[in-house]
C-alpha positions as CSV (number, residue, x, y, z in Angstrom):
1,X,-25.2,-19.8,1.6
2,X,-23.7,-22.6,3.7
3,X,-21.0,-24.6,1.9
4,X,-19.8,-27.9,3.3
5,X,-16.8,-29.7,1.9
6,X,-17.7,-33.3,0.8
7,X,-14.4,-34.7,2.1
8,X,-15.2,-33.8,5.7
9,X,-16.3,-36.7,7.9
10,X,-19.5,-36.3,9.9
11,X,-18.9,-35.9,13.6
12,X,-21.4,-38.7,14.2
13,X,-18.8,-41.1,13.0
14,X,-16.4,-40.2,15.8
15,X,-16.2,-42.4,18.9
16,X,-15.1,-40.8,22.2
17,X,-13.1,-43.3,24.3
18,X,-11.0,-43.5,27.5
19,X,-7.4,-44.6,26.8
20,X,-4.9,-45.8,29.5
21,X,-2.0,-43.5,28.7
22,X,0.6,-46.1,29.9
23,X,-0.7,-49.3,28.3
24,X,-2.6,-47.6,25.3
25,X,-5.6,-49.8,26.1
26,X,-9.2,-48.7,25.9
27,X,-11.8,-49.0,28.7
28,X,-14.6,-51.4,27.8
29,X,-18.3,-51.4,28.9
30,X,-17.6,-54.1,31.5
31,X,-14.7,-52.2,33.1
32,X,-11.8,-54.1,31.6
33,X,-9.1,-52.8,29.3
34,X,-8.5,-53.9,25.6
35,X,-6.2,-53.1,22.8
36,X,-9.1,-53.5,20.3
37,X,-10.5,-50.0,19.7
38,X,-13.8,-51.5,18.5
39,X,-14.4,-53.0,22.0
40,X,-13.9,-49.6,23.7
41,X,-16.8,-48.1,25.6
42,X,-18.1,-45.1,23.7
43,X,-19.1,-41.9,25.5
44,X,-21.5,-39.2,24.2
45,X,-19.2,-36.3,25.2
46,X,-15.7,-35.7,26.2
47,X,-16.9,-34.3,29.6
48,X,-18.8,-37.5,30.3
49,X,-15.7,-39.6,29.4
50,X,-13.5,-37.4,31.5
51,X,-15.8,-37.7,34.6
52,X,-15.9,-41.5,34.1
53,X,-12.1,-41.8,33.7
54,X,-11.5,-39.8,37.0
55,X,-13.4,-42.6,38.8
56,X,-11.5,-45.5,37.2
57,X,-8.6,-47.2,38.8
58,X,-6.0,-46.0,36.3
59,X,-3.0,-43.8,36.5
60,X,-2.8,-41.4,33.6
61,X,-5.5,-41.4,30.9
62,X,-6.4,-39.8,27.6
63,X,-9.8,-38.9,26.3
64,X,-9.5,-39.7,22.6
65,X,-11.8,-39.3,19.6
66,X,-11.5,-42.2,17.2
67,X,-12.6,-41.9,13.6
68,X,-13.2,-45.5,12.3
69,X,-13.4,-44.5,8.6
70,X,-9.9,-43.1,8.6
71,X,-8.5,-45.0,11.7
72,X,-7.4,-41.7,13.1
73,X,-7.1,-40.8,16.8
74,X,-7.4,-37.3,18.1
75,X,-6.3,-36.6,21.7
76,X,-9.0,-34.4,23.3
77,X,-8.0,-34.3,27.0
78,X,-6.0,-36.1,29.6
79,X,-5.8,-36.5,33.4
80,X,-5.2,-38.9,36.3
81,X,-7.6,-41.5,37.6
82,X,-8.1,-42.9,41.1
83,X,-5.0,-45.1,41.1
84,X,-2.7,-42.1,40.7
85,X,-4.2,-40.4,43.7
86,X,-4.2,-43.5,45.9
87,X,-0.6,-44.3,45.0
88,X,0.5,-40.8,45.8
89,X,-1.4,-40.8,49.2
90,X,0.2,-44.2,50.1
91,X,3.7,-43.0,49.4
92,X,3.1,-39.8,51.4
93,X,1.9,-41.8,54.4
94,X,5.1,-43.9,54.5
């Protein structure tokens, strides 16, 4: 018999977002950054978010799960976007 605690939040109520690790802003659907978590672009999976973040002009980023009902963030992954690679290459060329 499957028993489910009633105080557990359904996973469907979790938003997966890209967060700029330095500014703590969230990527929006139009490619800008915002402090308002509700304006952040939602991704279906952490892998999709990670792949998109790697293509963004951002240094360090976090993939976070946000639970609106409890206003909690869960860090799922992290990495470096295109800006970090381009900056490193420019410094190495000097």
